[in-house]
C-alpha positions as CSV (number, residue, x, y, z in Angstrom):
1,M,154.3,-236.9,2.7
2,A,154.8,-239.5,5.4
3,K,155.7,-243.0,4.5
4,E,152.9,-245.5,4.5
5,F,154.9,-248.2,6.4
6,S,157.8,-247.4,8.6
7,R,161.1,-249.3,8.3
8,S,160.5,-250.9,11.7
9,R,157.1,-252.2,10.6
10,R,158.6,-253.6,7.4
11,V,161.5,-255.3,9.4
12,A,158.9,-256.7,11.8
13,D,156.9,-258.2,9.0
14,L,160.1,-259.8,7.5
15,I,161.1,-261.2,10.9
16,Q,157.6,-262.5,11.6
17,R,157.5,-264.3,8.2
18,E,160.9,-265.9,8.6
19,L,160.7,-266.7,12.3
20,A,157.3,-268.4,11.9
21,G,159.0,-270.9,9.5
22,L,162.0,-271.4,11.8
23,I,159.8,-272.1,14.8
24,Q,157.8,-274.6,12.8
25,R,160.8,-276.3,11.3
26,D,163.3,-276.2,14.2
27,I,161.3,-276.7,17.4
28,Q,160.0,-280.3,17.5
29,D,158.7,-280.1,21.1
30,H,155.1,-281.5,21.2
31,D,154.6,-280.0,24.7
32,L,154.6,-276.5,23.2
33,G,151.7,-277.3,20.9
34,M,151.1,-275.0,17.9
35,V,152.9,-271.7,18.4
36,T,151.6,-268.8,16.4
37,L,153.3,-265.4,16.1
38,S,150.6,-262.7,16.5
39,T,152.8,-259.6,16.2
40,I,156.3,-258.3,16.5
41,D,157.2,-254.9,17.9
42,V,160.6,-253.7,16.7
43,S,162.1,-250.7,18.4
44,P,162.7,-247.6,16.2
45,D,166.5,-248.1,16.3
46,L,165.9,-251.8,15.1
47,K,168.0,-253.2,17.9
48,N,165.3,-254.9,19.9
49,A,162.2,-256.9,19.0
50,K,159.4,-258.3,21.2
51,V,157.8,-261.3,19.6
52,F,154.2,-261.8,20.8
53,F,152.9,-265.3,20.4
54,T,150.0,-267.5,21.2
55,C,149.9,-271.3,21.5
56,I,147.2,-273.9,21.1
57,G,147.3,-277.4,22.3
58,N,150.2,-277.0,24.7
59,T,150.7,-279.3,27.6
60,A,153.4,-277.1,29.1
61,T,152.6,-274.1,31.2
62,L,152.9,-270.6,29.6
63,E,156.0,-269.9,31.6
64,Q,157.7,-273.1,30.4
65,V,156.7,-272.2,26.8
66,V,158.3,-268.7,27.1
67,V,161.4,-270.2,28.7
68,R,161.8,-272.8,25.9
69,L,161.3,-270.3,23.1
70,N,163.7,-267.8,24.7
71,A,166.3,-270.6,25.0
72,H,166.4,-270.8,21.2
73,I,166.9,-267.0,20.7
74,G,170.5,-267.4,19.7
75,Q,169.7,-270.1,17.1
76,F,166.8,-268.0,15.7
77,R,169.0,-264.8,15.4
78,H,171.7,-266.8,13.7
79,E,169.2,-268.3,11.1
80,L,167.6,-264.9,10.6
81,S,171.0,-263.3,9.9
82,K,171.5,-265.8,7.1
83,T,168.1,-265.0,5.4
84,L,167.5,-261.3,6.1
85,I,169.5,-258.6,4.5
86,L,169.9,-256.4,7.5
87,R,173.0,-254.7,9.1
88,S,172.2,-256.4,12.4
89,V,169.4,-258.7,13.5
90,P,167.4,-257.3,16.4
91,K,167.7,-258.9,19.8
92,L,164.6,-261.1,20.3
93,K,162.4,-261.5,23.3
94,F,159.4,-263.8,23.3
95,V,156.3,-262.6,25.2
96,Y,152.9,-264.4,25.5
97,D,150.1,-262.5,23.9
98,Y,147.2,-262.4,26.3
99,S,144.9,-260.4,23.9
100,L,143.2,-263.5,22.5
101,D,142.5,-264.7,26.1
102,R,141.0,-261.3,26.9
103,A,138.9,-261.3,23.8
104,N,137.5,-264.7,24.6
105,K,136.7,-263.6,28.1
106,L,135.0,-260.4,26.9
107,T,133.0,-262.4,24.3
108,S,131.8,-264.8,27.0
109,L,130.8,-261.9,29.3
110,I,128.8,-260.3,26.4
111,D,127.2,-263.6,25.6
112,S,126.2,-264.0,29.3
113,L,124.6,-260.5,29.2
114,H,122.6,-261.5,26.1
115,I,121.3,-264.6,27.9
116,D,120.4,-262.7,31.0
117,A,118.6,-260.0,29.0
118,S,116.6,-262.6,27.0
119,D,115.6,-264.4,30.3
120,T,114.2,-261.1,31.8
121,E,112.3,-260.4,28.5
122,Q,110.6,-263.8,28.6
123,N,109.8,-263.6,32.3
124,P,109.2,-259.9,33.2
125,D,107.3,-260.9,36.4
126,Q,110.5,-262.5,37.9
127,Q,112.7,-259.4,38.0
128,D,114.5,-258.7,41.2
C-alpha cells in the first residue's frame, strides 16, 4: 500500500510553515508588500526546493522581489536548520508563481464572454 503523503511533500509542508513565519518576521521591506508562499516543490532527494510565492501591494518589480528574497536564502536556511529536524536543509530558490495572474486573466476572459453573450441575446437583430 502506497503512503498517503510522500516524505518530500511532508518536508515541503514543514518548510512552508516555518519559512512563512521567517519571511514575515525577518524581512521588513515595505517595497515587497505582502509575500505569500503558495507552494514548495522539494526534489525527491530532498536537496533542492523551489519556493513559489505571490506578492500583493508591492511597489518593487517582480524581478526585484525575487532578487531580494533570494538574497536572504542563506539566512533562511540557517534559521530553518535550527527549527527543522532534518539531516540537511534543502537549497532554496524563490520563484514567482504566475498561476494567480493566469487565473485572474482567464476569469476576466470568461466574464467578457458572458457579457458578449448576454448582449447578443438582448439584441439578436444586431448580430454580425
